[in-house]
ZASEKE-480547 format. One record per residue (C-alpha): residue number from 0; residue in one letter; z negated, y, x negated. Coordinates in nm, 2 decimals. Each point is the difference from the previous one (the first is absolute). Layout:
N
k,r,Z,Y,X
NUM,A,Z,Y,X;
...
REM end
This chain:
514
k,r,Z,Y,X
0,M,0.81,-0.42,-1.45;
1,P,-0.33,-0.07,0.17;
2,N,-0.20,0.24,0.20;
3,P,-0.37,0.06,-0.04;
4,S,-0.03,-0.19,0.33;
5,W,0.23,-0.14,0.26;
6,S,-0.02,0.24,0.29;
7,R,0.01,-0.07,0.38;
8,T,0.23,0.28,0.09;
9,A,0.30,-0.14,-0.18;
10,A,-0.01,-0.30,0.23;
11,L,0.07,0.20,0.30;
12,T,0.37,0.04,-0.08;
13,V,0.09,-0.36,-0.05;
14,A,0.16,-0.06,0.34;
15,T,0.22,0.31,-0.04;
16,L,0.12,-0.10,-0.35;
17,L,0.08,-0.35,0.11;
18,S,0.21,0.05,0.33;
19,V,-0.65,2.16,-1.21;
20,S,-0.05,0.24,-0.13;
21,L,-0.35,0.12,-0.12;
22,A,-0.15,0.24,0.26;
23,A,-0.08,0.33,-0.16;
24,C,-0.34,0.15,-0.01;
25,S,-0.02,0.35,0.15;
26,S,-0.22,0.29,-0.10;
27,D,0.11,0.27,0.23;
28,T,-0.24,0.22,0.20;
29,E,-0.02,-0.23,0.30;
30,D,-0.18,-0.26,-0.21;
31,A,-0.31,0.22,0.03;
32,V,-0.03,-0.07,0.37;
33,D,-0.29,-0.22,0.13;
34,L,0.17,-0.34,-0.02;
35,P,-0.21,-0.17,0.27;
36,S,0.12,0.26,0.25;
37,Q,0.37,-0.04,-0.07;
38,E,0.22,-0.08,0.29;
39,L,0.25,-0.29,-0.03;
40,S,0.35,0.05,0.12;
41,W,0.10,-0.33,0.16;
42,K,0.37,-0.06,0.03;
43,D,0.24,-0.29,0.05;
44,C,0.00,-0.22,-0.31;
45,P,0.29,0.01,-0.24;
46,A,0.14,-0.31,-0.16;
47,P,-0.23,-0.12,-0.28;
48,A,0.08,0.14,-0.35;
49,E,0.10,-0.24,-0.28;
50,S,-0.35,0.04,-0.14;
51,Q,-0.14,-0.14,0.33;
52,G,0.24,-0.29,0.01;
53,G,0.30,0.16,0.18;
54,G,0.14,-0.14,0.32;
55,D,0.05,0.14,0.35;
56,T,-0.22,0.24,0.20;
57,P,-0.29,-0.19,0.17;
58,S,0.10,-0.16,0.33;
59,P,-0.19,0.11,0.31;
60,L,-0.30,-0.20,0.11;
61,P,0.02,-0.22,0.31;
62,G,0.01,0.24,0.30;
63,G,0.20,0.25,-0.20;
64,A,-0.28,0.18,-0.19;
65,E,0.13,0.18,-0.31;
66,W,-0.15,0.01,-0.34;
67,Q,-0.09,0.34,-0.13;
68,C,-0.04,0.11,-0.36;
69,A,-0.17,0.29,-0.18;
70,T,-0.13,0.10,-0.34;
71,M,-0.36,0.10,-0.08;
72,K,-0.10,0.21,-0.29;
73,A,-0.27,-0.14,-0.23;
74,P,-0.14,0.12,-0.34;
75,L,0.19,-0.14,-0.30;
76,D,-0.34,-0.02,-0.17;
77,W,-0.30,-0.06,0.21;
78,D,-0.22,0.15,-0.27;
79,E,0.19,0.33,0.06;
80,P,0.05,-0.01,0.38;
81,K,0.13,0.36,0.01;
82,G,0.26,-0.06,-0.27;
83,D,0.35,-0.14,0.03;
84,T,0.08,-0.22,0.30;
85,I,0.22,-0.30,0.07;
86,D,0.16,-0.10,0.33;
87,L,-0.10,-0.34,0.15;
88,A,0.25,-0.17,0.24;
89,L,-0.15,-0.11,0.33;
90,I,0.13,-0.19,0.30;
91,R,-0.15,-0.06,0.35;
92,A,0.06,-0.14,0.34;
93,K,-0.21,0.17,0.27;
94,A,-0.23,-0.20,0.21;
95,S,0.17,-0.15,0.31;
96,G,-0.30,-0.03,0.23;
97,D,-0.22,0.24,0.21;
98,K,-0.08,0.31,-0.21;
99,D,-0.36,-0.02,0.13;
100,K,-0.04,-0.34,-0.17;
101,R,0.15,0.10,-0.33;
102,I,-0.23,-0.08,-0.29;
103,G,0.18,0.19,-0.27;
104,S,0.24,-0.08,-0.29;
105,L,0.01,-0.35,-0.16;
106,I,0.11,0.05,-0.36;
107,F,0.18,-0.30,-0.17;
108,N,0.04,-0.08,-0.36;
109,F,0.21,-0.32,-0.06;
110,G,-0.08,-0.05,-0.36;
111,G,0.18,-0.04,-0.33;
112,P,-0.12,0.23,-0.14;
113,G,0.34,0.18,0.03;
114,G,0.12,-0.09,0.34;
115,S,0.14,0.27,0.23;
116,G,-0.20,0.02,0.32;
117,V,0.27,0.23,0.14;
118,T,0.25,-0.29,-0.01;
119,T,-0.24,-0.29,0.06;
120,L,-0.18,0.11,0.31;
121,P,0.32,0.03,0.21;
122,A,0.11,-0.35,-0.12;
123,F,-0.31,-0.14,0.16;
124,G,-0.07,0.25,0.27;
125,S,0.05,-0.23,0.29;
126,D,-0.28,-0.23,-0.14;
127,Y,-0.25,0.28,0.06;
128,A,0.11,0.08,0.36;
129,K,-0.34,-0.10,0.14;
130,L,-0.17,0.23,-0.25;
131,R,0.24,0.29,0.08;
132,T,-0.14,0.00,0.36;
133,R,-0.30,0.19,-0.14;
134,Y,0.10,0.12,-0.34;
135,D,0.27,0.21,-0.16;
136,L,0.14,-0.24,-0.26;
137,V,0.02,0.19,-0.33;
138,S,0.10,-0.10,-0.35;
139,F,0.10,0.19,-0.32;
140,D,0.14,-0.03,-0.35;
141,P,-0.30,0.02,-0.23;
142,R,0.03,0.25,-0.29;
143,G,0.24,-0.14,-0.26;
144,V,0.18,-0.20,0.26;
145,G,0.34,0.06,0.16;
146,G,0.01,0.34,0.17;
147,S,-0.35,0.11,-0.13;
148,A,0.07,0.13,-0.35;
149,G,0.14,-0.34,-0.08;
150,V,-0.03,-0.12,-0.36;
151,K,0.34,-0.04,-0.16;
152,C,0.05,-0.23,-0.30;
153,E,0.32,-0.17,-0.10;
154,D,0.34,0.03,0.18;
155,D,0.16,-0.28,0.20;
156,K,0.21,-0.14,-0.29;
157,Q,-0.31,0.00,-0.23;
158,L,-0.21,-0.17,0.27;
159,D,0.26,-0.27,0.04;
160,E,-0.04,-0.08,-0.37;
161,Y,-0.37,0.04,0.01;
162,F,-0.06,-0.25,0.28;
163,Q,0.24,-0.25,-0.15;
164,G,-0.18,-0.01,-0.33;
165,D,-0.20,-0.30,-0.13;
166,S,-0.36,0.05,0.13;
167,T,-0.15,-0.31,-0.16;
168,P,0.08,0.04,-0.38;
169,D,-0.02,-0.32,-0.20;
170,D,0.04,0.13,-0.36;
171,T,-0.04,0.32,-0.21;
172,A,0.34,0.13,0.07;
173,E,-0.02,-0.04,0.38;
174,Q,-0.35,0.15,-0.01;
175,K,0.13,0.31,-0.18;
176,R,0.28,0.04,0.25;
177,F,-0.25,-0.03,0.28;
178,V,-0.24,0.25,-0.14;
179,D,0.28,0.24,-0.09;
180,S,0.13,-0.01,0.36;
181,I,-0.34,0.09,0.14;
182,K,-0.03,0.28,-0.24;
183,T,0.34,0.14,0.09;
184,F,-0.09,-0.02,0.37;
185,N,-0.33,0.16,-0.04;
186,D,0.13,0.28,-0.22;
187,T,0.27,0.07,0.25;
188,C,-0.26,0.03,0.28;
189,E,-0.19,0.25,-0.21;
190,K,0.32,0.20,-0.07;
191,N,0.11,0.02,0.36;
192,S,-0.34,0.02,0.18;
193,D,-0.26,0.13,-0.24;
194,N,-0.13,0.26,0.24;
195,V,-0.08,-0.25,0.27;
196,L,-0.12,-0.30,-0.20;
197,P,-0.36,0.13,-0.05;
198,H,-0.04,0.05,0.37;
199,V,0.09,-0.33,0.17;
200,R,-0.33,-0.18,-0.01;
201,T,-0.13,-0.18,0.30;
202,T,-0.28,0.25,0.02;
203,D,0.26,0.28,0.03;
204,A,0.17,-0.19,0.29;
205,A,-0.33,-0.05,0.17;
206,R,-0.07,0.38,-0.01;
207,D,0.35,0.05,0.14;
208,M,-0.09,-0.22,0.29;
209,D,-0.31,0.20,0.08;
210,L,0.21,0.32,-0.01;
211,M,0.24,-0.18,0.23;
212,R,-0.28,-0.09,0.24;
213,Q,-0.09,0.37,0.02;
214,V,0.36,0.12,0.04;
215,L,0.06,-0.26,0.28;
216,G,-0.31,0.13,0.18;
217,D,-0.21,-0.31,-0.02;
218,K,-0.38,0.00,-0.05;
219,K,0.02,-0.36,-0.14;
220,L,0.27,-0.17,-0.20;
221,H,0.11,-0.32,0.18;
222,Y,0.18,-0.22,-0.25;
223,F,0.21,-0.32,-0.04;
224,G,0.04,-0.10,-0.36;
225,I,0.20,-0.30,-0.12;
226,S,-0.01,-0.15,-0.36;
227,Y,-0.04,0.29,-0.24;
228,G,-0.07,0.21,0.32;
229,T,-0.34,-0.19,0.01;
230,E,-0.09,0.14,-0.34;
231,L,0.11,0.35,0.11;
232,G,-0.21,-0.04,0.32;
233,G,-0.30,-0.12,-0.20;
234,V,0.02,0.30,-0.24;
235,Y,0.03,0.23,0.31;
236,A,-0.31,-0.17,0.15;
237,H,-0.19,0.06,-0.33;
238,L,0.10,0.36,-0.02;
239,F,-0.03,0.09,0.37;
240,P,-0.23,-0.26,0.16;
241,K,-0.10,0.22,0.29;
242,K,0.36,0.10,0.08;
243,L,0.13,-0.35,0.04;
244,G,0.05,-0.12,0.36;
245,R,0.14,-0.34,0.09;
246,A,0.17,-0.17,-0.29;
247,V,0.17,-0.33,-0.07;
248,F,0.07,-0.14,-0.35;
249,D,0.26,-0.29,0.01;
250,G,0.12,-0.19,-0.31;
251,V,-0.30,0.11,-0.20;
252,V,0.00,0.11,-0.36;
253,D,-0.31,-0.12,-0.19;
254,P,-0.16,0.32,-0.11;
255,T,-0.22,-0.16,-0.26;
256,Q,0.29,-0.10,-0.22;
257,G,0.17,0.18,-0.28;
258,P,0.37,-0.05,-0.08;
259,E,-0.05,-0.32,-0.20;
260,E,-0.21,-0.17,0.27;
261,G,0.24,0.13,0.27;
262,A,0.30,-0.15,-0.18;
263,L,-0.17,-0.33,-0.05;
264,G,-0.10,0.00,0.36;
265,Q,0.37,0.05,0.10;
266,A,0.10,-0.28,-0.23;
267,K,-0.23,-0.23,0.19;
268,G,0.10,0.14,0.33;
269,F,0.38,-0.03,-0.05;
270,Q,-0.05,-0.35,-0.14;
271,L,-0.20,-0.10,0.32;
272,A,0.28,0.15,0.21;
273,L,0.26,-0.20,-0.19;
274,D,-0.20,-0.31,0.04;
275,N,-0.02,0.06,0.37;
276,Y,0.38,0.07,0.02;
277,A,0.07,-0.33,-0.18;
278,K,-0.23,-0.20,0.23;
279,H,0.16,0.17,0.31;
280,C,0.35,-0.06,-0.12;
281,T,-0.05,-0.37,-0.07;
282,S,-0.19,-0.06,0.33;
283,Q,0.31,0.09,0.21;
284,A,0.15,-0.28,0.20;
285,E,0.35,0.08,-0.13;
286,G,-0.13,-0.01,-0.36;
287,C,-0.01,0.26,-0.27;
288,P,0.32,0.07,-0.19;
289,V,-0.19,0.13,-0.30;
290,G,-0.20,-0.32,-0.07;
291,D,-0.15,-0.31,0.16;
292,T,-0.36,0.08,-0.09;
293,P,-0.19,0.32,-0.05;
294,Q,0.00,-0.06,-0.38;
295,D,0.38,-0.06,0.01;
296,V,0.04,0.34,0.16;
297,K,-0.21,0.17,-0.26;
298,S,0.18,-0.19,-0.28;
299,T,0.33,0.10,0.14;
300,I,-0.10,0.37,-0.01;
301,A,-0.14,-0.03,-0.35;
302,K,0.32,-0.16,-0.12;
303,L,0.20,0.28,0.16;
304,F,-0.20,0.26,-0.18;
305,D,0.04,-0.18,-0.33;
306,E,0.38,-0.02,0.04;
307,L,0.03,0.36,0.10;
308,E,-0.18,0.11,-0.31;
309,E,0.27,-0.17,-0.20;
310,K,0.30,0.08,0.22;
311,P,-0.02,0.23,0.31;
312,I,0.23,-0.07,0.29;
313,P,0.20,0.24,0.21;
314,G,-0.22,0.20,0.24;
315,I,0.12,0.31,0.19;
316,F,0.31,0.13,-0.18;
317,P,0.01,0.12,-0.27;
318,R,-0.36,-0.11,-0.08;
319,D,-0.11,-0.35,-0.10;
320,L,-0.31,-0.17,0.13;
321,T,-0.24,-0.01,-0.30;
322,Q,-0.33,-0.19,-0.03;
323,T,-0.18,0.32,0.07;
324,A,0.20,0.08,0.32;
325,A,-0.05,-0.36,0.12;
326,T,-0.37,0.02,-0.05;
327,N,-0.01,0.33,0.19;
328,G,0.21,-0.16,0.28;
329,V,-0.22,-0.30,0.04;
330,A,-0.31,0.21,0.00;
331,Q,0.15,0.23,0.26;
332,A,0.07,-0.29,0.23;
333,L,-0.36,-0.11,-0.02;
334,Y,-0.12,0.32,0.17;
335,S,0.06,-0.14,0.35;
336,Q,0.05,-0.35,0.14;
337,D,0.30,0.16,0.19;
338,F,0.17,0.03,-0.34;
339,W,-0.04,-0.36,-0.11;
340,E,0.33,-0.10,0.16;
341,Y,0.17,0.26,-0.22;
342,L,-0.17,-0.15,-0.30;
343,T,0.12,-0.35,0.08;
344,E,0.36,0.13,0.05;
345,G,-0.02,0.21,-0.31;
346,L,-0.12,-0.29,-0.22;
347,Q,0.28,-0.22,0.14;
348,Q,0.25,0.27,-0.07;
349,A,-0.13,0.06,-0.36;
350,H,0.02,-0.38,-0.06;
351,N,0.37,0.03,0.07;
352,G,0.04,0.30,-0.24;
353,D,-0.02,0.28,0.26;
354,G,-0.30,0.24,-0.04;
355,K,0.08,0.25,0.29;
356,I,-0.30,-0.08,0.22;
357,L,-0.26,0.00,-0.27;
358,M,0.15,0.31,-0.14;
359,A,-0.02,0.17,0.34;
360,L,-0.36,-0.10,0.02;
361,S,-0.07,0.14,-0.35;
362,D,0.18,0.33,0.10;
363,S,-0.23,0.03,0.30;
364,M,-0.30,-0.04,-0.23;
365,N,0.13,0.28,-0.23;
366,G,0.11,0.24,0.28;
367,R,0.38,-0.03,-0.07;
368,N,0.24,0.05,0.29;
369,E,0.33,-0.18,0.05;
370,D,0.18,0.31,-0.12;
371,G,-0.18,-0.02,-0.34;
372,K,-0.24,0.29,0.06;
373,Y,-0.37,-0.04,-0.07;
374,S,-0.29,0.15,0.19;
375,N,-0.27,0.14,-0.22;
376,M,-0.24,-0.28,0.12;
377,Q,-0.04,-0.17,-0.34;
378,A,-0.02,0.33,-0.19;
379,A,-0.28,0.11,0.23;
380,N,-0.16,-0.34,-0.02;
381,V,-0.03,0.03,-0.38;
382,A,-0.10,0.36,0.01;
383,I,-0.28,-0.05,0.25;
384,N,-0.13,-0.32,-0.15;
385,C,-0.01,0.15,-0.35;
386,A,-0.17,0.32,0.12;
387,D,-0.26,-0.21,0.17;
388,D,-0.07,-0.28,-0.25;
389,K,-0.18,0.08,-0.32;
390,P,0.07,-0.32,-0.20;
391,R,0.30,0.00,-0.24;
392,Y,0.11,-0.33,-0.14;
393,T,0.19,-0.11,-0.31;
394,A,0.24,-0.29,-0.07;
395,K,-0.29,-0.17,-0.18;
396,D,-0.22,0.03,0.30;
397,V,0.27,-0.17,0.21;
398,E,0.05,-0.28,-0.24;
399,A,-0.37,-0.07,0.00;
400,K,0.00,-0.02,0.38;
401,L,0.32,-0.20,0.05;
402,P,-0.18,-0.35,0.01;
403,E,-0.22,0.12,0.28;
404,F,0.29,0.15,0.19;
405,R,0.21,-0.31,-0.05;
406,K,-0.29,-0.22,0.13;
407,A,-0.02,0.23,0.31;
408,S,0.37,-0.03,0.06;
409,P,0.26,-0.20,-0.20;
410,M,0.27,0.19,0.19;
411,F,-0.11,0.36,0.00;
412,G,-0.28,0.02,-0.26;
413,D,0.22,0.12,-0.29;
414,Y,0.17,0.26,0.21;
415,L,-0.32,0.15,0.14;
416,A,-0.18,-0.01,-0.34;
417,W,0.28,0.19,-0.18;
418,G,0.00,0.25,0.29;
419,M,-0.33,0.13,-0.12;
420,L,0.18,0.19,-0.27;
421,N,0.17,0.24,0.25;
422,C,-0.26,0.27,-0.05;
423,S,0.01,-0.02,-0.38;
424,G,0.08,0.35,-0.14;
425,W,-0.01,0.16,0.35;
426,A,-0.02,0.38,-0.02;
427,V,-0.31,0.02,0.22;
428,G,-0.33,-0.17,-0.06;
429,G,-0.14,-0.23,0.27;
430,D,-0.27,0.11,0.23;
431,A,-0.24,-0.30,0.02;
432,E,-0.05,-0.37,-0.07;
433,H,0.03,-0.06,0.37;
434,P,-0.03,0.21,0.32;
435,D,-0.33,0.10,0.15;
436,V,0.00,-0.08,0.37;
437,S,-0.37,0.01,0.08;
438,A,-0.03,0.18,0.33;
439,P,-0.36,0.01,0.12;
440,G,-0.02,0.17,0.34;
441,S,0.36,-0.07,0.09;
442,A,0.11,-0.13,0.34;
443,P,0.08,-0.37,0.01;
444,I,0.32,-0.11,-0.17;
445,L,0.18,-0.31,0.11;
446,V,0.10,-0.20,-0.31;
447,V,0.27,-0.26,0.06;
448,G,0.06,-0.28,-0.26;
449,N,0.27,-0.26,0.00;
450,T,-0.08,-0.34,-0.15;
451,G,0.36,-0.05,-0.13;
452,D,0.07,0.36,-0.12;
453,P,0.19,-0.01,-0.33;
454,A,-0.02,0.37,-0.10;
455,T,-0.36,0.08,0.10;
456,P,-0.19,-0.33,0.00;
457,Y,-0.24,-0.08,0.28;
458,E,-0.31,0.04,-0.22;
459,G,0.06,0.37,-0.03;
460,A,-0.09,0.06,0.37;
461,K,-0.36,-0.12,-0.06;
462,K,-0.02,0.21,-0.32;
463,M,0.12,0.30,0.20;
464,V,-0.26,-0.06,0.27;
465,D,-0.28,-0.03,-0.27;
466,A,0.12,0.31,-0.19;
467,L,0.02,0.22,0.31;
468,G,-0.37,-0.06,0.05;
469,E,-0.24,-0.12,0.26;
470,D,0.10,0.04,0.37;
471,V,0.35,0.14,-0.09;
472,G,0.25,-0.28,-0.05;
473,V,0.06,-0.26,0.28;
474,E,0.21,-0.30,-0.13;
475,L,0.26,-0.17,0.21;
476,T,0.18,-0.31,-0.14;
477,Y,0.35,-0.10,0.07;
478,D,0.07,-0.36,-0.09;
479,G,0.37,0.03,-0.08;
480,Q,0.28,0.08,-0.24;
481,G,0.16,0.32,-0.13;
482,H,-0.13,0.34,-0.11;
483,G,-0.21,0.17,0.26;
484,A,-0.09,-0.13,0.35;
485,Y,0.08,0.25,0.28;
486,D,0.37,-0.05,-0.02;
487,S,-0.03,-0.38,-0.04;
488,G,0.05,-0.07,0.36;
489,S,-0.36,-0.10,0.06;
490,K,-0.10,0.10,0.35;
491,C,-0.36,-0.04,-0.11;
492,V,0.03,0.25,-0.28;
493,H,0.21,0.24,0.20;
494,G,-0.26,0.00,0.29;
495,A,-0.30,0.04,-0.23;
496,V,0.15,0.30,-0.19;
497,N,0.13,0.17,0.32;
498,T,-0.33,-0.05,0.18;
499,Y,-0.19,0.16,-0.29;
500,L,0.24,0.30,-0.04;
501,L,0.03,0.06,0.37;
502,S,-0.36,-0.06,0.11;
503,G,-0.21,0.02,-0.31;
504,K,-0.13,-0.35,0.04;
505,P,0.05,-0.21,-0.32;
506,P,0.02,-0.38,0.02;
507,N,-0.31,-0.21,-0.08;
508,E,-0.06,-0.03,-0.38;
509,G,0.16,-0.31,-0.13;
510,T,0.26,-0.04,0.27;
511,V,0.29,-0.23,-0.11;
512,C,0.35,0.03,0.16;
513,Q,0.29,-0.24,-0.03;
REM end
């Protein structure tokens, strides 16, 4: 089944794949305490829960620094701040440098929506070693995610079936099965999580971050948002422009787009990334095992998709690789140029009747571990998107838009167009046509766009700068591949971002990094 959008956070577990319970709301007397004055009890981190993705306890940072975890109380309903509360899961690594030079906390959101910051930050902690010299590195599971009142929908067995289903229906019967499966999923979410679903909007998460700022003892919120995290950061800047300190938006969501425009933009973005992969593969001196020309490569993939629709091949036992799983797997590999070798190997393998690699890539996209357990990443993704986005679409709407989506991407257009149905019949109405990120009076925000980004196309960075308002957004361009720029390996991007966060000096407007 398709998702409302392919999210960045899923891509973070690819290398690992290839080598939950709902948190209760409380209403006891301690909820009446002044939440900004609460004290966090930081302790050694336990192993992540299944809802957060499972796995081992986070490894110490270079030099032996340990990760610490805590929970912070926040209102379930920000319209009733003295009512029931939920616990939000936090993680931190304390600043490594001179205490007199410490700036404060640097709060990360890695995107999705639906990604667990508690599990993601330790996976990339060493990448932020320079920043840790003056900041405590902090991340969290946003409300509805993982250990923070995580939304629960279908169980593991049901999700296996859900993600294997045909997500590009070709006739009335297939369309009915597709729509019915979405209804079953959405009804199950409501049944299992109805008390949380109305309260997982991005505006709620932004208010949580301002509470977090106060609880952590910071006068300003210093922030690093990636992918959907740029939308969350933009909403925070809109709500609390005078409270924002130094902030970086990387892999930028276009805040002017609604769900349809966003899905169409992703279709174009993933098609561009596929084109770039095909050109790269066929430019290698040793040749490309998938095809002799870029068009050959794309034709080979299209042929594979067509064949899998008729007859799936063995994937990861006992599941077969379906057309939907293969589409997910190819898209997952386009998130980073580092994954392209897996895509080439997976396509070769599938040509020989073995779908394991493409299935592993698809599992990573969907938050499925090797043991068959799912995180709640995709459940949270749907819940947050549907709470945020006001538009609701019908099958007739999709059919009318299919020609435009197919023109944008012969490979991914159908998949992303039909994904617009995922909020149909959702229990909670959507908040707005698109997020408001206007932030007059905010401190400068460094906005980093990647020319080859599949999931958040490059044009969104300029749209974000314009929407933030005059003298707020400062755009930095990375001329490269993959989703986001800071972790791309570009010393230029790394240096510009670090300099801004550590010294407060942004790069010159219009700077381009390779």
